[in-house]
N, C-alpha and C positions, 0 to 999 in steps of 0.2 A: 799217526796212521796218515797215507798219502794216498791218493787215485792210483790204481794199476794203470801202468804206462802202457802196457799191450790194447787195453780197455780203450784208454784214453785217445790213443792213437789212430785206434778205426773209426771212433767217433771224430776227432779232428778231422782225419783224412775226407771223412762223407760229409762235414761241413762245409769244409773249406770248397770240396768239389761242388755240393749244392750252390755253392755262393758263385763258383766259376760259373758254371751253366748260366745261371741269372746275369751275370754281369756280361757274358757273351751275346747274351739273346739281346740285353737293354743295349751295347754296343753296334750290334748290328742292326737291329731296328732302329738306331739312329742316325747311322748310314745310309739305312734305306732312301730315309726322308729328304736328304741332301743328297741322293745320288745325282749322277752326271750321266743320262742314258748315252750320250755319244762317245763317252769315255769309256762306257764298259763295253760298248760294242768294239772297241780299238783292241781290247784286251781278251777280248774271246777267241777260242781257236775259230779259224777261219770256216772249214766246210765240215769239219767231223769232229767226233770226241771219240776217245779211245776205250774199248769194250774191253778188250781182253790183250794180252801181249802180242797177239796174233792178228786182230782185225781191229775194225773201226767202224761206227756208224754215223752217215751223214744227217746233217742237222740245219734248221737255220736260225741263226741268231737273233732275228726277229721275231720268229714264234718262243723260242725259249725267254726273250726280253719280255713281251708280252704275259708269257704264263706267269710270270712274277711281278707283274704290277700290282699296287696297291687294289684290294686290299689281300690278294693271293699269297703273296712272301709273308707277311707277318702270320698267316694262319699255317701256312707250310713250317716256317721256321718255329712256330710255338709248338707243332708236332714233333718236331727233331729234338727240341730241347725238353720237351715232356719225356720222349723215351731214354734221356741223356738222365734225368731226375730220376727216374724209377730205375733205372741200372744200378745210379750209384747206392741208391738207397738198399735195394735188394742185395748187392754186395755186402752192405755195412751189418746188416741182419745175419747173413750167414757168418761174417768174420766175428761178432759178437759171440755166438753160439758157440763158432770153434775155439776161440779164445777161453772161453767159459769151461767147455770140456777139456781143454788142454791143461786147463788149473784145477782140474777134479771138482768142479763144479759142474755136476752132471744137469742136461736141460732135458725137462718133460714137456709133453702136450699131450691134454687128454690122459693122463698119467701112462703115456709110453714115452722112454727116453729114446730123444730125436738125434740123428748126426745133421747139423749143420748144411754139411757139403750135399748132401741128399736131400734135403727138404724142399718141396715147392717153395716158391715166393709165396703163395695164397697162405701157407702152413706158417711161413717164418711171420706174416704180418700177424696173424693168430697169436703166433707166440711171442710178437713184441706186445701186443695188446696185453697179453696176459700180465705181463712185466710192468708196462709203464704205467698202467691204470693204479699199480700199487703204489707210485711214487709219491710221496708225500713230501717234496723238497723242490725249492727252484721256484718259478712262475706259477702261481695258485691259478691265474687266470688261463694259462694256456692247458694247465691239469683239468682242469673243468671243461675243456672245448675238446679233451681226446676222443669223446664218442664220434663229435665232428669231424675232427681231421684225421681219424682212423679212417671215417668213412670216406673222405677226399682221397687218402691213400689207396685205398680198394679202388675206386674210382679209376683213378690214376692209372694204377695195375690193369683195369679191364680195359681202358681205352688204349694204352700202350702196346696190349694184344691185339686189338683190332689193328692198328696202326701198322703194327711187324707181321701179324698173320692175314690180315683179310682187305690188305689194300686200305687201308684207314676209314674202312665202310661199317656200318653198324650192321650187327646180326642178332639172333635171339640168344647166341651165347653170352652176350655182355650182360644180361639180365641174369641167364641161368647160371652165370658162375659167381655171380655176388655172393660176398661173404656174409652168412647171415646167422650172427651170435647176438645175445645179448651185451649191450654197451658200445655197438659199432651203430652210428647211424646211417641207414642205405644211402647212398647219392646215387644219383643216376642223371645222367646228360638231359637236359632237356628236349634235345631234338628227338632225341630215342623215343620218348613217349608221344610228343608231339607230331612227329612227322613219320618216322620210321615205322610204328606198331600201327599208324592209318592206313599204310600200303607197304607191306614188307616186301615186296618184289621189287619196288624201285630201290636203286642204291643212294643211301644217304650217308654222306662223308661225315667224318667226323671234325666239328669246326671246334677250334681252341683258339682263344683270343690271347694276347699277351697278358691282359688283366686275369685272364683263367688262369695261364701260366704261374703268374705270383703268388696266387692263391694257393696252386697247387706245390708252389715250392715253400710258402710259409706252413704249410701243413706238414710237410716232411722233416723242415727243420724243428718245429715244434716237438714233433714227437721223437726226433732224434736226441735232442736236450733231455725229455724225461725220460727216456728208456737210458741213456748213460747216466745220468744222476741216479734213477732205482739201481742200475747194476754196480756203481761204484759203492752206493750205502749199504746194498743189501749184501756183497759178496766181498769186498774188502773196506768195510766200516768207514767210509768215508763220506761225511754228511754236508760236507759246505758244496753246494750246487756250482755247477760251471756257470759265470757270469760274465758276461762282455763287460758292463757297464763297471761291475768291482774291478775290473782289469784295465777299465781304460784302453780296450785293444780296438784300434780303428781297423779297418779293411786295408790289409796290406796284398796287394793284387800279386805282386811276385812271390810271395809264398803260397796264395789261393792257386794260380796258374801253374806254375813250377817247382812248388814244394820247397820254394826259398834256395832253390839251386841257381848257380850264375849260369844263365845262358846264353851264350856267344854263339850267332849266328854268321858263320863268315860265307860271303857270297864271291866264288870264285869267277872272273869274269875270264872268259875264255875268248883271246881272239882269233880270227878265222885267218888262215895266210891263204892268199892267193897265189 
């Protein structure tokens, strides 16, 4: 028996993409620590930023630089990285369901047949939980952590929704939209309970640090591995878990960032004739 190549490709693309997000985040964070403020000013647009193809908005270089001074750059960049992580994982879950459906392995949630393309991300997570928690191969400690890691994945989903739908501010929907089922440990950002609930009229921003982001990243990767291992064993009878250590597979950044393609960027220098 062999792993199903389509299912494996969905997993590997998601796995590589998640690593790419974290690698990019850590790289940019390191750059920020050694940044030359005067050098940044030289490379920023002088007086305006393009908004559409028709018009621009005026701005101050100094205001922009101050807005991203430590620790604000890390906090904003962590938001962007979290959005990327959740988007990658959502697409992977939909693709797992769609490929299984195409291969005549119909998928169900609460006894009802589902269509991955039409399923909400929240329901995709419930489907993934139903499958991954049945996994019995691979990292045993990661399998034990599934209640916690699924709770973190649901928290990331709700935080992502706040970032993209509510200007990154807490609201009551953050709590109301939590996945409340047996087997998933509820996860809640401490600032929601400690600050927002004390005064719901006060704008309270979602604060995510690099350390928080790494934990969210680990949760998504661990669940992706358990889900992939379960699918390959349950539907394609392949019982050997996917294992980096066994394959002695180092991180290959060209594969992760560019899918193994040879990227040649040619910069054409245009000379202006006078």
